[in-house]
NUKOLKOL-276452 format. One record per residue (C-alpha): residue number from 0; x, y, z. Coordinates in steps of 0.05 Angstrom, whole numbers, plus 5000, padded with zeros to 4 digits. Layout:
REM residues N
R   i    X    Y    Z
R NUM    X    Y    Z
...
REM end
This chain:
REM residues 259
R   i    X    Y    Z
R   0 7115 6471 0414
R   1 7067 6428 0452
R   2 7011 6403 0407
R   3 6941 6432 0414
R   4 6895 6385 0452
R   5 6821 6386 0437
R   6 6770 6360 0487
R   7 6700 6333 0480
R   8 6656 6279 0511
R   9 6606 6226 0490
R  10 6537 6214 0519
R  11 6556 6160 0570
R  12 6606 6207 0604
R  13 6673 6187 0574
R  14 6717 6249 0566
R  15 6756 6250 0501
R  16 6824 6284 0492
R  17 6853 6288 0423
R  18 6913 6312 0383
R  19 6911 6318 0308
R  20 6977 6301 0274
R  21 6979 6287 0200
R  22 7052 6267 0191
R  23 7033 6193 0180
R  24 6963 6163 0167
R  25 6960 6129 0235
R  26 6918 6135 0298
R  27 6936 6115 0369
R  28 6886 6110 0425
R  29 6879 6093 0499
R  30 6813 6081 0536
R  31 6829 6091 0610
R  32 6778 6066 0661
R  33 6788 6082 0735
R  34 6801 6021 0778
R  35 6856 5974 0760
R  36 6893 5941 0818
R  37 6855 5986 0867
R  38 6791 5946 0852
R  39 6823 5878 0862
R  40 6789 5837 0916
R  41 6826 5831 0982
R  42 6861 5764 0984
R  43 6850 5755 0909
R  44 6898 5807 0882
R  45 6910 5794 0808
R  46 6837 5790 0787
R  47 6841 5853 0745
R  48 6904 5831 0711
R  49 6875 5762 0694
R  50 6812 5795 0667
R  51 6853 5840 0622
R  52 6888 5778 0594
R  53 6824 5739 0585
R  54 6789 5797 0548
R  55 6839 5788 0491
R  56 6824 5714 0485
R  57 6764 5720 0440
R  58 6695 5751 0447
R  59 6624 5723 0451
R  60 6623 5715 0376
R  61 6697 5705 0360
R  62 6747 5651 0381
R  63 6816 5675 0403
R  64 6842 5658 0333
R  65 6785 5695 0299
R  66 6796 5757 0342
R  67 6870 5756 0328
R  68 6856 5749 0253
R  69 6805 5805 0253
R  70 6855 5852 0286
R  71 6911 5829 0239
R  72 6869 5840 0176
R  73 6861 5913 0196
R  74 6936 5921 0207
R  75 6918 5943 0277
R  76 6942 5927 0347
R  77 6897 5924 0408
R  78 6917 5905 0479
R  79 6885 5906 0548
R  80 6921 5914 0614
R  81 6907 5932 0687
R  82 6952 5984 0720
R  83 6953 6005 0793
R  84 6896 6055 0788
R  85 6867 6045 0718
R  86 6844 5992 0669
R  87 6866 6005 0597
R  88 6848 5985 0527
R  89 6901 6013 0480
R  90 6917 6006 0407
R  91 6937 6035 0340
R  92 6914 6029 0269
R  93 6912 6062 0201
R  94 6867 6123 0201
R  95 6823 6092 0148
R  96 6812 6031 0193
R  97 6797 6070 0257
R  98 6722 6057 0253
R  99 6731 5982 0243
R 100 6783 5979 0298
R 101 6737 6014 0347
R 102 6683 5964 0329
R 103 6730 5909 0354
R 104 6748 5950 0416
R 105 6674 5955 0431
R 106 6665 5880 0421
R 107 6724 5864 0466
R 108 6698 5911 0520
R 109 6624 5893 0519
R 110 6624 5820 0497
R 111 6675 5780 0537
R 112 6680 5706 0519
R 113 6689 5679 0590
R 114 6723 5617 0563
R 115 6738 5570 0620
R 116 6793 5533 0582
R 117 6828 5598 0564
R 118 6822 5622 0636
R 119 6853 5557 0661
R 120 6910 5565 0611
R 121 6923 5637 0630
R 122 6921 5622 0704
R 123 6970 5565 0695
R 124 7017 5609 0655
R 125 7013 5663 0709
R 126 7030 5612 0763
R 127 7091 5590 0723
R 128 7112 5662 0713
R 129 7104 5679 0787
R 130 7146 5619 0807
R 131 7200 5642 0759
R 132 7199 5712 0789
R 133 7215 5685 0859
R 134 7288 5680 0839
R 135 7291 5747 0802
R 136 7332 5798 0842
R 137 7294 5857 0812
R 138 7227 5828 0830
R 139 7250 5810 0901
R 140 7276 5880 0913
R 141 7214 5914 0883
R 142 7167 5870 0924
R 143 7203 5885 0990
R 144 7207 5959 0975
R 145 7133 5964 0960
R 146 7116 5931 1025
R 147 7162 5978 1063
R 148 7136 6041 1029
R 149 7061 6025 1027
R 150 7054 5980 1088
R 151 7021 5912 1092
R 152 6950 5940 1091
R 153 6957 5978 1025
R 154 6937 5945 0959
R 155 7001 5968 0926
R 156 7043 5927 0974
R 157 7022 5868 0931
R 158 7039 5864 0856
R 159 6982 5878 0809
R 160 6993 5810 0777
R 161 6982 5778 0845
R 162 7023 5726 0882
R 163 7020 5650 0883
R 164 6976 5654 0945
R 165 6928 5708 0920
R 166 6914 5678 0852
R 167 6904 5607 0878
R 168 6829 5614 0890
R 169 6812 5662 0834
R 170 6756 5636 0789
R 171 6721 5660 0726
R 172 6663 5684 0771
R 173 6713 5730 0806
R 174 6731 5760 0739
R 175 6657 5770 0723
R 176 6647 5805 0789
R 177 6707 5851 0776
R 178 6682 5864 0705
R 179 6617 5895 0734
R 180 6661 5950 0764
R 181 6684 5974 0695
R 182 6647 6039 0684
R 183 6649 6098 0634
R 184 6639 6146 0692
R 185 6704 6185 0700
R 186 6735 6145 0643
R 187 6777 6180 0590
R 188 6793 6166 0518
R 189 6859 6193 0489
R 190 6868 6194 0414
R 191 6924 6221 0372
R 192 6940 6218 0298
R 193 6916 6236 0229
R 194 6844 6247 0246
R 195 6801 6308 0259
R 196 6762 6322 0322
R 197 6696 6311 0286
R 198 6716 6244 0255
R 199 6746 6219 0320
R 200 6687 6239 0364
R 201 6637 6208 0316
R 202 6675 6142 0315
R 203 6688 6140 0390
R 204 6613 6150 0403
R 205 6605 6077 0386
R 206 6625 6066 0459
R 207 6560 6098 0483
R 208 6533 6028 0493
R 209 6585 6020 0549
R 210 6546 6033 0613
R 211 6558 6028 0687
R 212 6550 6061 0754
R 213 6597 6112 0785
R 214 6648 6070 0821
R 215 6679 6097 0885
R 216 6751 6074 0890
R 217 6769 6046 0959
R 218 6813 6089 1003
R 219 6880 6057 1019
R 220 6912 6062 1087
R 221 6984 6087 1087
R 222 7033 6073 1144
R 223 7029 6124 1200
R 224 7105 6126 1206
R 225 7152 6134 1148
R 226 7209 6085 1141
R 227 7251 6138 1104
R 228 7323 6144 1126
R 229 7331 6069 1140
R 230 7370 6015 1103
R 231 7340 5947 1090
R 232 7377 5886 1064
R 233 7350 5822 1032
R 234 7400 5764 1034
R 235 7393 5717 0975
R 236 7447 5663 0984
R 237 7486 5648 0921
R 238 7458 5707 0882
R 239 7503 5732 0825
R 240 7470 5800 0823
R 241 7457 5858 0871
R 242 7399 5906 0865
R 243 7396 5974 0899
R 244 7330 6013 0905
R 245 7320 6081 0937
R 246 7252 6112 0946
R 247 7199 6145 0989
R 248 7127 6166 0984
R 249 7112 6235 0955
R 250 7049 6276 0947
R 251 6995 6248 0902
R 252 6987 6284 0835
R 253 6916 6300 0857
R 254 6938 6332 0922
R 255 6925 6407 0924
R 256 6997 6418 0948
R 257 7028 6378 0891
R 258 7040 6440 0849
REM end
């Protein structure tokens, strides 16, 4: 049987979906904010991803080490990441520590540290990682396929983590500009575990201080002609591995004809 899902909302507009399951005294959660890679700035793709990394490197009142310790003392886990269409703060904790864990989530979300040294370190690490991916057959194949499917003008033709060219000029100010687009409007909070609807809703309401305008996601232009039915090859001299990818665009899940 599928579990029963309860639904509620908090004052700032975040819709809450919950499942109560008392098998173990744990709670898992996911705050999903519309945007993600779609809100990256043209020519500076990777801003959202870098912001998600920086938000876990301390808060206005906690150093990176202090934030890590605070999470560890609760036996909790919290992470932030930017996906293609959403920005996420996810985590898990003991049910008895849900309130304290949500206090840290609120701090991470509303009080970024904007540490220049940590930003420089993260950017350098990303550059090193991107250079390493240039020789990865899976990354090469995926990158080429995305460009073929979505076309050069679509945001998804470029990886969400950016490229060596797009991250080159990204600054902390760019992250601050992107951060202003994070909004509770149309955001959702998913929670599952050994917690009642009343207890969960009361604790999640701590996010009512999270405010923002209703962000309109930019429309992306898809190729007018499909490349389906064609074969494309990428020659990597000396490669010890071959990667085969097959794919095509399908209807969006929000399309009225998707069902």
